[in-house]
C-alpha positions in Angstrom: 86.3 95.5 106.7 86.3 99.3 106.1 85.1 100.5 102.5 84.9 103.9 100.7 83.9 104.6 97.3 86.9 105.9 95.3 85.1 108.6 93.7 84.6 110.1 97.2 87.7 112.3 97.8 86.6 112.7 101.6 89.3 110.9 104.2 87.5 109.0 106.8 88.6 108.2 110.4 88.0 104.9 111.3 86.7 104.4 114.9 88.2 101.8 117.2 85.8 98.8 117.9 85.2 95.8 119.9 83.2 93.0 118.3 82.2 90.5 121.1 79.8 87.2 120.4 77.8 86.6 123.4 75.7 83.6 122.1 72.4 84.9 121.0 73.6 88.1 119.8 76.8 89.9 118.7 77.6 93.5 120.3 79.8 95.9 118.4 81.0 98.9 120.8 82.5 101.8 118.8 84.5 104.6 120.6 83.2 107.9 119.3 84.2 110.7 121.8 82.7 114.0 121.1 80.2 112.7 118.8 76.6 113.5 119.4 73.7 111.1 118.1 72.5 113.7 115.5 76.0 113.5 113.9 75.7 109.5 113.8 73.9 107.3 111.2 73.6 103.5 111.0 72.2 101.8 107.9 71.9 98.1 106.8 71.9 97.4 103.4 72.9 94.5 101.1 74.5 92.5 104.0 76.4 95.2 105.6 76.2 97.5 108.5 77.6 100.9 108.0 78.4 103.3 110.6 78.7 106.7 109.5 79.2 110.5 111.3 81.3 113.2 112.0 82.9 114.9 114.8 82.7 118.6 114.7 85.5 120.8 114.7 86.2 123.0 117.8 86.8 126.4 117.2 89.8 127.4 119.0 91.5 130.9 119.3 95.4 130.9 119.1 97.9 128.5 117.5 98.2 124.7 118.0 101.1 123.8 119.8 100.3 120.0 119.4 97.1 118.5 117.8 96.3 114.7 117.9 92.7 115.0 117.8 91.3 114.8 114.3 87.8 116.2 113.5 86.7 114.5 110.6 84.1 112.1 108.9 84.1 108.7 110.1 82.9 105.4 108.4 83.1 101.9 109.4 81.6 99.1 107.3 80.9 95.4 108.7 79.7 92.5 106.8 76.9 91.0 108.1 76.5 87.1 107.8 72.9 85.2 107.4 73.2 84.3 110.9 72.2 88.2 111.8 68.7 89.1 111.8 69.0 92.5 110.0 65.4 93.5 111.7 66.6 93.2 115.0 69.6 95.4 115.4 69.5 97.9 118.5 72.1 100.9 119.0 72.4 102.8 122.2 75.1 105.8 122.8 76.4 106.9 126.1 79.5 108.8 127.1 81.1 108.4 123.9 80.6 104.6 123.5 78.1 103.3 120.8 76.9 99.9 121.4 75.2 98.2 118.6 73.3 95.0 119.3 72.9 92.6 116.6 70.5 89.4 117.1 71.3 86.4 116.0 68.6 84.9 113.5 66.3 82.1 115.2 67.7 79.2 112.7 71.3 79.7 114.1 70.7 79.9 118.0 71.3 76.8 119.9 68.1 75.1 121.1 67.7 72.2 123.4 65.7 69.1 121.9 64.0 67.1 124.8 64.0 63.3 124.2 60.8 61.4 125.0 
């Protein structure tokens, strides 16, 4: 799900992501080539994880013959269920790939029950 307040006139890019349930946690991988950590923000609020940032504009001399790479703000919003523990979210950035690990809450994790 992606959201944007209508009163904001800014257009946002939507980064491509993979979301993988790995049992004890969920991993979100977002492609963010050319984005530095200082231009990236993650926020958890009201049951949503919001990824916000910007890709800085490259200063180039001359006239573009072709231009496919966009330089703009980006935003992606993910709804979190009560299965995710919002206090246990970790984020790593390496080589243009943001990896966000969302730990599942203890009450939803499978557990083994011993039979006496």
